[in-house]
C-alpha positions as a Python dict, from the first residue, in 0.01 Angstrom:
ca = {
    (1, 'X'): (0, 0, 0),
    (2, 'X'): (128, 345, -93),
    (3, 'X'): (-26, 690, -70),
    (4, 'X'): (10, 860, -379),
    (5, 'X'): (-182, 1176, -273),
    (6, 'X'): (-298, 1328, 36),
    (7, 'X'): (-522, 1678, 52),
    (8, 'X'): (-756, 1836, 267),
    (9, 'X'): (-1025, 1658, 88),
    (10, 'X'): (-908, 1328, -66),
    (11, 'X'): (-635, 1029, 3),
    (12, 'X'): (-564, 828, -273),
    (13, 'X'): (-356, 473, -200),
    (14, 'X'): (-227, 242, -433),
    (15, 'X'): (-297, -130, -330),
    (16, 'X'): (-68, -412, -475),
    (17, 'X'): (-189, -773, -430),
    (18, 'X'): (63, -1033, -563),
    (19, 'X'): (-44, -1333, -723),
    (20, 'X'): (6, -1616, -520),
    (21, 'X'): (308, -1830, -631),
    (22, 'X'): (681, -1862, -608),
    (23, 'X'): (747, -1677, -903),
    (24, 'X'): (842, -1323, -789),
    (25, 'X'): (820, -1202, -1154),
    (26, 'X'): (458, -1304, -1111),
    (27, 'X'): (177, -1051, -1187),
    (28, 'X'): (19, -816, -931),
    (29, 'X'): (-338, -731, -919),
    (30, 'X'): (-436, -438, -718),
    (31, 'X'): (-621, -69, -787),
    (32, 'X'): (-688, 244, -608),
    (33, 'X'): (-854, 298, -267),
    (34, 'X'): (-974, 640, -277),
    (35, 'X'): (-1146, 834, 34),
    (36, 'X'): (-1349, 1155, 56),
    (37, 'X'): (-1257, 1272, 377),
    (38, 'X'): (-1554, 1547, 413),
    (39, 'X'): (-1830, 1291, 305),
    (40, 'X'): (-1624, 1048, 493),
    (41, 'X'): (-1683, 786, 242),
    (42, 'X'): (-1471, 534, 24),
    (43, 'X'): (-1436, 373, -328),
    (44, 'X'): (-1204, 103, -439),
    (45, 'X'): (-1136, 81, -806),
    (46, 'X'): (-940, -168, -1009),
    (47, 'X'): (-928, -324, -1367),
    (48, 'X'): (-1007, -68, -1653),
    (49, 'X'): (-1162, 237, -1418),
    (50, 'X'): (-815, 211, -1262),
    (51, 'X'): (-643, 186, -1554),
    (52, 'X'): (-863, 482, -1665),
    (53, 'X'): (-819, 691, -1347),
    (54, 'X'): (-418, 625, -1329),
    (55, 'X'): (-428, 777, -1733),
    (56, 'X'): (-653, 1080, -1619),
    (57, 'X'): (-408, 1160, -1341),
    (58, 'X'): (-89, 1098, -1538),
    (59, 'X'): (-229, 1352, -1801),
    (60, 'X'): (-299, 1619, -1569),
    (61, 'X'): (49, 1572, -1420),
    (62, 'X'): (198, 1661, -1762),
    (63, 'X'): (-7, 1957, -1784),
    (64, 'X'): (127, 2097, -1434),
    (65, 'X'): (-218, 2078, -1223),
    (66, 'X'): (-308, 2245, -915),
    (67, 'X'): (-441, 2094, -616),
    (68, 'X'): (-742, 2213, -689),
    (69, 'X'): (-742, 2025, -1072),
    (70, 'X'): (-608, 1716, -880),
    (71, 'X'): (-914, 1753, -653),
    (72, 'X'): (-1225, 1802, -909),
    (73, 'X'): (-1072, 1495, -1087),
    (74, 'X'): (-1080, 1247, -792),
    (75, 'X'): (-1438, 1384, -686),
    (76, 'X'): (-1587, 1261, -1024),
    (77, 'X'): (-1487, 895, -872),
    (78, 'X'): (-1559, 952, -490),
    (79, 'X'): (-1957, 1048, -655),
    (80, 'X'): (-1978, 674, -677),
    (81, 'X'): (-1856, 606, -297),
    (82, 'X'): (-2064, 408, -98),
    (83, 'X'): (-1841, 285, 148),
    (84, 'X'): (-1858, 478, 473),
    (85, 'X'): (-1492, 504, 634),
    (86, 'X'): (-1539, 411, 1021),
    (87, 'X'): (-1221, 446, 1254),
    (88, 'X'): (-1149, 203, 1513),
}
């Protein structure tokens, strides 16, 4: 798990899960967990959605984004969030 982005509004974590096996070069599964701090909800995206998210973030980074631009982009994904964030 790696923290990729942390603002006042959102946190984005990259989660990689190795496929079981003895081979160190085995493929890795994973995705992104996105937490909306104000709504206190999160979503985990993987597969094609995760690739689209990553490509969109990379395009923003290449254009020299502001924190506001990144937050606006991430907000489009958190609109789908259903999981409440709970503290233990």
